[in-house]
N, C-alpha and C positions, 0 to 999 in steps of 0.2 A: 375144826378143821382150816385150815391158812393157806393161803395161796403162797406157791413158792418164791415171788417176788410180789411187793407192797405195788400199787398204782403208779405207774410211773408219768405224774402230769408231765413231766418235762419232755416226754415221748409222744404226747398227744398228736403233733403234726405228722409224726411218723406213722401213727397206727389210723390217723386220717388217711392219708397216701394210699395205705393198704386197703383199706375199706374202699377207696374210690377205684383204685384198681382191680378188685377183687367184682365191683359191680362193671367195670369196663370187660371184664373177660365174658361174663354173662351175657352182656350187650352185643358183643362181638362175635361171641360162639352162634349168638341169634340173628345173625345177618346184619347188626347194626354198626357197621364199620366205624361210620362217622362219628357215633356215643361214645364207642369206643375208642375213638384218637382223643376225642375232646377228655375222656376220663383219663387218658394216658397223660396229656398234657396239665391238667389239674393234679396231678397226680406228682408230675415235676414239679410244680410250683411249691407242693408242701416238701417236696425234698429239697429245693434249695433255701428254703428258710427254716426247715426244722431243727438245723443246727443251733441258728440267731437264737431261734424260739427256747431251745433246750438252755442256753447259757445262761439265760435271764434267771435260773432258780438255781438256789443251792443246791451242789449235789454230792453225796460221799464218792470215793474212790469207784467203789461198785456200781454208782448209779452211773458214772460217766463211762466205765468198760462198759454196761450194758447197753448205753446209748450208743456206743461204736458198733457194738454186735447186732442190736436190734434194726439200726439204721441199714446194714449193708445185708440182713435177711430182707428186710421189707424190699430194698431194692431189687432183689430176687423175683419179688413178686410184680413191682412195677413195672419192671426194665428188662426183664427176662421174660416172664411168663406171660404178661400181658400183650409185650410187642410179638411174641411166638403164636398165638391166638390170631392177633391182627394179622401176621404173614400169612397165615393159612386162605384170611378172605382176600387179602391184597393178592396173592399169588394164584387164585382160582384154579387151585388143583393143579400147576404146574408140577413135573417131577423134580424142577428145581425146589419146590417149596420145603422138602424134607431137609436134602443138604443145606439149603441156608439156613433153616432155623437151628439145625445142629452146630453149625460153625458159630453162628453167632451167639445160641447160649454159651459154648465152648468160653469163647472170647469174652464172654458177659461174666461169668462166673471167675475168670482168672481172674479178671481187672478189680472185681469185687476183692478176692482173697488177697491182691497184693495190697489194695487200698488197707483192710483189716491189718494185715501183718506191718505195715509200715506205721499204722495210728499208734499198737504196740508198742512200736520201738521208736517213739517219739520221732519219726522223721520231720523234716522241715515242713512248716503248715503254709507257706508263701504260694505254693503250686500244687498241683497235680500231677502224678508221672502218668502218662499215657490220657487219653481225654476222658473225661468222667462220663460213666454211663447214662447218665439223666439225657445226654444229648438225643438219644435216640426218640425224645419227647420232640427233637426240633425235624429229623430226618424224616421218620414215618409220616407226620402230616401233610408236610412239601411232598414226600412223593407220591401222596393220595391225591393230593391236587396235581399233580402233573398226570400221573396216570388216568386219571378223567377225560384228558383230552387226548389220549394214544389209545391204539388197539394192537393187538396182536401182541408180537414177542418184544415191541419195545414200551409196552403196557407193564411188561413183567419187568424188562431190564430197567426200566424208571425207577422200579422198587428195588430189587436185587444188589444191582452197583451199589448203590449209595448205602446199604445195611451191610455190604460183604467189606467196603471203605472203612466206614466206621467201628466195624466189628476189629478188623485190623490196629485202627487207631487205639481202640481200648487197650493193646497189649504191645504197640510201640512204644520205647523208652525216649518219650519227647515230654517236655514240660509244657503245661500248661498253668497258668495264671490263675488264680481263684479272683472270682469277680469283686468288684468294689461297690461302693453303694450306687454308682451312676449302672455299673451293670445288673446291678439286682433290679434297678427300675425299667431297664431294658428288658431283661428277662420277664417280667411281668406285662409289659406293653406288649410285646412277642407274643407272650401265650394268648392274651385276648384277642390279638389279630388273627392268630393261626386259628382259635377255636372258634371265630367266628366265620373267619374263611371256611370252615370244615363244616360247621352247621349249616352253612347258607349252599354250599356244596350238595350236603343230601339232602335237600329238601326235595 
C-alpha cells in the first residue's frame, strides 16, 4: 500500500502549525485559555513563515498546488477552529458567544476561499485582498489581556467587538501589503512579547 501523496517536507511548518493548534484546542477546552492563546500565537508564526520555508525546496506543479490547498485547510484549524474554542472560554457562557462564533467562522472560511481562488488564478502577489486571517492571533491575546482588567459586560465587549471588526475586515475588499523582512522581524518580536504577557497573566 502507498500513500495518496508522498510526505511533503516543504509543508513541514504547515503541519507543525496544525499540531500546535490541535494542542491548543485541547488546552483551551480544558480551561487553560492562556496556553491555548500561546498555541494560537505559535501557530501564527508557523503560518507566517511556512511559505518562505516551502519555497526553499524544488517542487513540482502538483506540490505547489498541494501547498496552497493544505495551507488554507491548516488555517481553518489554526485560525477558525482554535479561536472558536477560545471564544467559548473568553465569552464565559454569554448568549453572544454562539452568534459571535458563527459570524467569525463564516467570515473566516470566506476569506480563505477567496485566497485559494485568487492563488489559482495567479492574482497579484504584492498584497492581500482583505485582512489575512492570521491577525486573529494578535486580536485575541490582546483582548484577553484587556479582559483581565474588566468585569461584567465590558469584559465581554472587549472581546466581541474586536472579533466582529476583524471578521468584517476579512471580507471587505481592501488591500493589505505583504510584510517585508522588517515586518517579519517585528512579527517575531511581537509574538514573543504577546506570549510572555499571556503566560505572565495566566500565572
